[in-house]
C-alpha positions in Angstrom: 89.9 96.6 109.9 92.2 99.6 110.1 92.9 101.5 106.9 96.7 101.3 107.2 96.6 97.5 107.0 94.3 97.1 104.1 97.1 96.9 101.5 99.7 95.0 103.5 100.9 91.4 103.1 102.5 89.3 105.9 105.9 87.8 105.2 108.2 85.6 107.3 111.8 86.7 107.6 114.6 84.8 109.4 117.1 86.7 111.4 120.1 85.6 113.4 119.3 85.8 117.1 121.8 88.6 117.8 120.4 90.8 115.0 116.9 90.2 116.2 117.9 91.2 119.7 119.3 94.4 118.3 116.1 95.1 116.3 113.9 94.5 119.3 116.1 96.8 121.5 115.8 99.6 119.1 112.1 99.1 118.5 111.6 99.1 122.4 113.8 102.2 122.9 111.8 104.0 120.2 108.4 102.7 121.4 107.7 101.0 118.1 106.9 97.6 116.9 109.4 95.2 115.3 107.4 95.5 112.1 107.4 99.3 112.1 111.2 99.3 112.5 111.8 96.8 109.8 109.4 98.6 107.4 111.2 101.9 107.9 114.6 100.1 107.4 113.5 98.7 104.1 112.1 102.1 103.0 115.4 103.8 103.9 117.4 101.1 102.1 115.3 101.4 98.9 115.5 105.3 99.1 119.3 105.2 99.5 119.7 102.8 96.6 117.5 105.0 94.4 119.4 108.1 95.3 122.8 106.4 94.5 121.3 105.2 91.2 120.3 108.8 90.3 123.7 110.0 91.3 125.5 107.5 89.0 123.0 108.1 86.1 123.8 111.9 86.5 127.5 111.2 86.5 127.1 109.0 83.4 125.2 111.7 81.6 127.9 114.3 82.4 130.6 111.9 81.3 128.8 111.4 77.9 128.1 115.1 77.4 131.7 116.0 78.1 133.2 113.0 76.2 135.2 112.0 79.3 137.0 108.7 79.8 137.3 106.8 83.1 140.9 107.8 83.3 140.0 111.5 82.8 137.7 111.3 85.8 140.2 109.4 87.9 142.8 112.1 87.1 140.4 114.8 88.0 139.6 113.1 91.3 143.4 112.7 92.1 144.0 116.4 91.3 141.2 117.6 93.6 142.4 115.4 96.5 145.9 116.9 96.3 
């Protein structure tokens, strides 16, 4: 058994046919399997969610340190956008 599959589990996922066709096309265009493409998509989604969580946690900490209200932040955003 290959080392890269020793810690894997098989799952069944349902996709609408049009989405599955798009997945298969991208996988074929990139010479990858459907599973490889879906694994990468899941990893990218989780990484993106974690980065946004870190950004919001950082913003919350800055807000608390500087004792800013939500309206203070919105006013600052509006002034920068002008």
